[in-house]
Phi, psi and omega in degrees: 000130175296153180296324178300314177297318178299318180297317180293319177295318177301317177301313182300315180294309182296323178295318180297325179293317183280319187272328186246003179059031173283154172275167188300315181294317182294316181293320179296314179300319183292317184282316188282335186050249180256010179284152175279154180281125176279138180303320179297311181302315180297315181297319183290315180294308179295325174300312182292319180296316184284333180256015188305314183297316180293320178295317180298323180290320178296318176295313181302322177297343183247007177273137175246126179063024177219153172251150181302324182292341178277345183290145177291155182301324179299309182294321180299316182295315179293320176296316175302311181301309182297319180296322178296313181299321183287326193237357182241213196294342194275347175053032175286132173307137186304317180299323178291317178300316178297311181300316181296320176296318177298315179301314179293326177297322176296328181278314191256344183258193176268187185295338179260355183303312181301314179294319182294310181302313182300318180297311181295315184289327177298318176298317182295327184294341179281352178285000000 
């Protein structure tokens, strides 16, 4: 599975957990259907779930004139995924993580989601 596809599947699974109150197993089964689990996808999903509180705090520290609780679920999910890729185990170049999150924001968010995601992640990348 290509990493871009894995990121999109991860987004769908993590979004389902937050937005539809599915548990991790249920969301994974629903999204993946009969596809096998990719190691990158598995690491990304479990990493975001396990580091959620730390990721949320890191994101909140870089928001201007917003509180984390006011963010839409699409933006929260994409910011968590990109922050995990940027600062935890995956060793993804920060620019790649930002670009991938912005691309997904163009697909799943509204017209301003990409700009917002880019702004927050760009600030975070300077850490």
